[in-house]
C-alpha positions, -999 to +999 in steps of 0.1 A: -262+887+310-263+854+292-236+843+269-248+832+234-236+797+226-226+791+189-242+765+170-232+743+142-250+747+109-267+717+092-240+714+065-212+708+092-234+685+110-238+663+078-202+662+070-194+650+106-221+623+103-207+610+071-171+609+086-185+590+117-204+566+095-174+561+072-150+553+101-176+530+117-180+508+084-142+508+080-136+492+113-167+469+109-156+455+076-121+445+086-102+479+089-074+483+115-070+511+141-045+538+131-012+537+151-020+501+163+010+484+149+010+459+120-013+427+126+000+392+123-012+377+087-018+341+083-026+323+052-043+288+047-049+267+017-082+247+014-090+223-014-128+226-011-153+255-008-149+272+025-183+291+025-165+318+044-175+354+042-155+385+051-150+393+082-158+358+094-143+353+129-111+331+138-116+314+169-093+293+195-111+271+219-143+294+213-125+326+218-121+351+189-085+359+180-089+373+146-109+375+114-108+367+077-097+395+055-098+380+022-110+348+003-091+339-031-106+312-050-084+294-075-097+294-110-114+264-122-117+246-088-133+249-054-099+253-038-088+286-024-066+305+000-080+327+029-061+352+046-066+362+082-054+386+108-045+372+140-046+392+174-017+391+197-036+369+222-038+341+196-001+341+192+022+321+186+010+297+159+033+267+152+040+248+119+017+219+128-013+239+135-046+229+122-075+248+109-112+238+102-142+254+090-173+253+114-208+262+113-217+288+137-249+289+159-282+296+142-286+331+156-249+339+143-251+322+108-223+318+083-191+299+093-161+306+115-125+294+115-115+270+141-079+274+148-056+250+167-023+267+173-004+235+174+023+220+197+051+240+213+078+217+201+070+226+164+086+257+148+068+291+150+052+305+119+061+341+110+035+367+095+025+359+059+033+322+060+007+297+045-007+265+064-006+236+037-039+220+027-028+188+046-034+210+078-070+224+070-104+209+062-135+225+049-171+221+062-187+186+056-219+191+034-246+166+027-247+171-010-208+163-013-212+132+005-242+119-016-222+132-048-193+108-042-215+078-046-215+079-082-234+052-104-199+034-112-194+031-074-227+018-067-223-007-096-192-021-082-208-022-048-234-044-060-210-066-079-191-071-047-223-080-028-235-104-055-200-121-054-201-123-016-237-139-018-228-165-044-198-175-023-218-180+008-245-200-012-219-223-028-224-260-017-193-279-006-176-305-025-170-340-010-134-334-006-140-300+015-166-320+036-141-346+046-118-319+062-144-299+083-160-305+114-189-332+113-213-305+126-213-285+094-207-311+068-230-309+038-240-271+048-231-243+026-210-214+040-239-193+048-257-221+065-225-228+086-224-190+093-259-190+107-253-222+128-223-203+144-248-178+157-259-204+185-228-194+202-231-155+197-249-151+230-221-162+252-197-144+227-215-110+230-216-113+267-178-117+269-174-089+242-197-066+263-174-072+294-143-066+272-157-033+259-166-021+293-131-028+303-117-009+274-132+024+288-101+027+307-090+031+345-082+069+349-101+098+337-092+112+301-080+078+290-103+077+262-099+115+253-062+106+251-066+078+226-088+101+206-061+126+204-037+100+192-061+089+166-064+124+154-026+125+148-027+093+131-054+106+107-036+138+100-005+117+092-027+099+065-041+129+052-005+143+046+005+110+028-021+108+001+004+091-023+012+062+003-027+061+009-033+057-027-007+027-029-024+013+002-058+012-017-042-003-049-026-031-027-059-037-008-077-040-044-052-067-053-057-085-021-096-085-025-091-099-061-068-128-046-097-134-022-121-136-052-100-162-070-099-186-039-138-187-033-138-222-025-109-219+002-129-190+016-160-210+020-140-240+037-126-214+061-161-200+070-174-237+075-146-242+099-157-213+122-182-234+144-154-259+156-132-227+162-159-214+184-163-245+204-126-245+210-127-210+220-156-214+245-134-244+261-107-217+268-129-193+284-122-203+318-090-184+321-108-154+306-136-157+332-109-152+359-097-118+345-133-105+344-131-089+380-102-066+373-117-058+339-150-048+357-130-025+379-113-010+349-145-003+333-158+014+363-127+037+366-133+047+328-169+056+331-160+093+340-144+095+305-179+092+288-184+129+286-154+130+263-178+113+235-190+147+221-156+161+218-146+129+201-173+134+174-163+169+169-126+157+163-139+130+140-159+155+115-125+166+098-118+128+091-152+126+075-145+154+051-112+137+041-131+105+037-155+121+013-126+133-008-111+097-006-142+080-021-147+107-048-143+102-085-108+117-081-095+091-060-113+058-052-141+061-076-119+064-106-093+041-091-117+012-089-129+018-126-092+017-138-082-013-118-112-036-128-096-049-159-065-057-138-084-074-111-103-097-138-069-107-153-051-114-119-067-149-118-057-159-152-021-149-145-020-171-114-023-201-135+006-192-157+028-183-127+019-218-112+033-235-144+063-213-145+072-221-109+067-257-115+093-257-147+116-236-126+115-265-099+122-291-123+151-271-138+167-265-103+163-303-095+180-310-129+208-287-121+213-301-084+209-337-093+227-340-128+246-309-136+265-300-106+275-338-098+289-341-134+309-309-130+324-322-100+336-355-115+373-362-122+381-379-155+407-405-151+424-406-185+460-418-180+485-407-190+468-375-197+447-372-165+449-338-147+434-347-114+411-316-117+372-316-117+354-312-150+344-276-143+379-266-135+392-282-165+365-263-185+377-230-169+415-238-177+406-246-212+392-213-218+424-199-207+445-220-228+424-212-260+427-175-251+465-178-249+467-200-280+447-178-302+477-153-302+498-177-323+473-178-350+467-142-357+487-122-381+518-118-358+519-155-349+544-182-361+518-212-367+499-194-393+531-192-413+548-224-406+523-249-396+492-238-416+491-271-437+492-294-406+514-326-405+521-356-426+495-379-410+463-379-432+431-385-414+395-393-426+363-397-406+335-420-414+304-407-433+286-380-414+249-378-424+242-348-445+279-339-449+301-368-458+334-377-446+358-350-432+395-350-443+426-336-424+462-337-416+475-345-381+510-340-367+511-373-349+491-404-355+458-405-338+454-432-308+417-432-309+386-411-298+371-411-265+343-416-260+339-439-291+314-427-317+283-451-317+274-440-352+242-419-340+234-396-311+219-410-281+180-410-280+162-384-259+135-394-238+114-363-234+087-380-213+111-385-183+122-356-162+158-347-161+164-351-125+151-387-125+178-397-150+211-411-133+241-386-135+264-396-161+296-416-154+322-399-175+349-426-166+326-456-181+332-447-216+351-467-242+379-458-266+372-460-303+396-465-332+413-435-346+402-418-378 
């Protein structure tokens, strides 16, 4: 006798199917398994649009170690913060970790997060911490690169090229021709530069040998250089304020070059003689070529590292795109144009100021300092001190004597009227004679008053006059 098996009715089967589909959708779209423990949450800030979708994968060296769980865009900008769940095999993650948004292969579509966990010496991040924008970079897109070249940036580039062309086509002056090599006399800077190409074949040959030698001696020499450059560019990206200052200083340097077009043209015309001298010094360089060739042969195995080098350079292109955008260099050049135009005119005023300061310094060292170091011989009143020392002591004496003439002093009450000796000066233009009482008869005045002030020669520099001799003065009659 057969045993009758129970069957599930259609309603129960539908309920079971709905539950299974719901569980599958939950797991596919980022849900975590129950009783699996709390996952490691990592956040990262991006300054540009990431184009990420949920759940985009997170990979370390091409291996999936997590997925994106949320993408939060900041209002009014393309910046945003993404949140990821990292599996245990992707831990630990250090504070100097970097994150890049890369394009997946054609069949996968969309983008993924390429995570570099950082160096072991850096501190380890805990769940919920956020990587700063300096450690992240978004995908490089062609429309963003083209959008950075605004009309103002193109106009400034045209102005730069026109100025460079006019400098190269500027004919030399007779004074400049007298100081350059005879082979380039009478030529413009562009013609002299073209003539220097006659020596380019040998120069390129030597450069090719040097470039071959720069490939390295041991495997992975070039890849180590690339890793070092990556760390340098990462430091530059984290120091945007200092980089902005560097651009400002570079702009001022270019303005200084523009104000010295004649000197720049003369320098370019001097290049052919320099190349002749360099060619004569190549004998010692030729002797170094055999070891350089051995070095080049040893570094050839590192050429496969070129492709990873390009991959590492892509984040730098993203940073360079932001650098030349209107927010940074584009707007900075527009703001600095008036300052660059006024720099040349300010240099002329600065030259005049420095010339005046030089004449003043010569007057101090040639006239004022020797006069202050003189010792006045006026017996029996000679002190034996130098003029500047007597000046300091007179200030102290005046300060000490002033106390006797205030409300508590004795002279203001007993000697306010002066002495019995009446004195009178000669007629002073615009004032007339001056009268007074002296305690003792005046012996005379030194130096004697000549009746008018000595003339001032404004056409002769101060330092060209002889220092005054304070002891060669005459004594005049008393008033």
